C-alpha positions as CSV (number, residue, x, y, z in Angstrom):
1,M,15.2,16.4,101.9
2,K,15.3,15.2,98.3
3,K,17.3,12.1,99.4
4,L,14.6,11.3,102.0
5,L,11.8,11.6,99.3
6,V,13.8,9.4,96.9
7,F,14.4,6.8,99.6
8,V,10.7,6.7,100.6
9,T,9.7,6.4,96.9
10,V,12.0,3.5,96.4
11,I,10.7,1.7,99.4
12,V,7.1,2.2,98.3
13,I,7.9,0.9,94.8
14,V,9.7,-2.2,96.2
15,L,6.8,-3.0,98.4
16,C,4.4,-2.7,95.5
17,L,6.4,-5.0,93.3
18,S,6.8,-7.6,96.0
19,A,3.0,-7.7,96.5
20,C,2.7,-8.6,92.8
21,A,5.0,-11.6,93.0
22,N,3.6,-14.9,91.8
23,E,2.7,-17.3,94.5
24,T,2.5,-21.1,94.2
25,V,0.0,-23.6,95.4
26,T,0.8,-27.2,96.1
27,L,-1.7,-29.7,94.7
28,H,-1.7,-33.5,94.6
29,C,-1.0,-35.4,91.3
30,D,-4.0,-37.0,89.7
31,G,-2.0,-39.8,88.2
32,A,-2.9,-43.5,89.0
33,N,-1.2,-44.6,92.2
34,C,0.8,-41.5,92.5
35,N,1.3,-39.7,95.8
36,K,3.5,-36.8,94.6
37,T,2.6,-33.2,94.9
38,V,2.8,-30.5,92.1
39,S,3.5,-26.8,92.6
40,V,1.2,-24.6,90.5
41,K,1.8,-20.9,90.0
42,V,-1.1,-18.6,90.6
43,T,-1.7,-16.3,87.6
44,D,-4.3,-13.6,86.7
45,G,-6.0,-13.9,90.1
46,E,-7.1,-17.6,89.5
47,K,-6.2,-19.7,92.5
48,P,-5.9,-23.4,91.6
49,D,-7.6,-25.8,94.0
50,E,-7.9,-29.6,94.3
51,S,-10.7,-29.6,91.7
52,W,-8.1,-28.9,89.0
53,V,-6.6,-31.9,87.2
54,V,-2.8,-31.8,87.5
55,F,-0.1,-34.3,86.7
56,C,3.5,-34.6,87.9
57,D,6.2,-34.8,85.2
58,S,6.5,-38.6,85.3
59,C,2.7,-39.2,85.2
60,A,2.4,-36.6,82.4
61,K,4.9,-38.5,80.3
62,N,3.3,-41.9,80.9
63,D,-0.4,-41.0,80.8
64,L,-0.4,-38.3,78.1
65,A,2.1,-40.0,75.7
66,D,-0.7,-42.0,74.0
């Protein structure tokens, strides 16, 4: 009986932890003439949308270097 309770407890804990996993959202790069997409992690309940300004790595280096 104890083994069954331990097994059920472990399953519940694993399901709870998997529900808290970070999800990612794919947004379009806001760089000039860039058609790439950027994956953004969702944190603290804030879900990024297309109103956010995001840059891919190459546009960030070029546009933000000044």
